[in-house]
C-alpha positions, 0 to 999 in steps of 0.5 A: 643535458637535464630535464626542465622543471615544468612548473619553474619554466612555466612561472618564468615564462608567465612572469616574463609575459606579465612584465611585457604586458606591464611594459606595454601598458606603461608605454601607452600610459606615458606617451599618449595615443599618437606616440603609442600608435607610432611605436606599436606600428613600428614594432608590428612591422608596419601593421596599422594598429590605429583601430585597436589602440584604446587609451581609455581602458579601466584599471580593472580591465587592465588587471584582468588582462595581466592575470590572463596573460600570466596564465597564458604565459604559464601554460606556454612555458609549461608546454614548452618544457613538457615538449622538451622533456618528452623529446629529451627522453630518459638518459641512456646509460 
């Protein structure tokens, strides 16, 4: 086994998180509030999200959320790769 490249894995995780965020925004934009509530209630195993669904979010706030989720995803991916590499250790041989 080889070590994981921390930057590349962080970028992959960050982009994946950003795509999921955009997918969430797309669902809310296209189906409306009631269908969004139904969709996310079923996705969250029945947790009622009615009180936290906002459909009047300004574009700049969505863009800021996209940047933030990318950064959190990158940090998560980099942490996973670092922990994996630390546990993997150096090859014996």
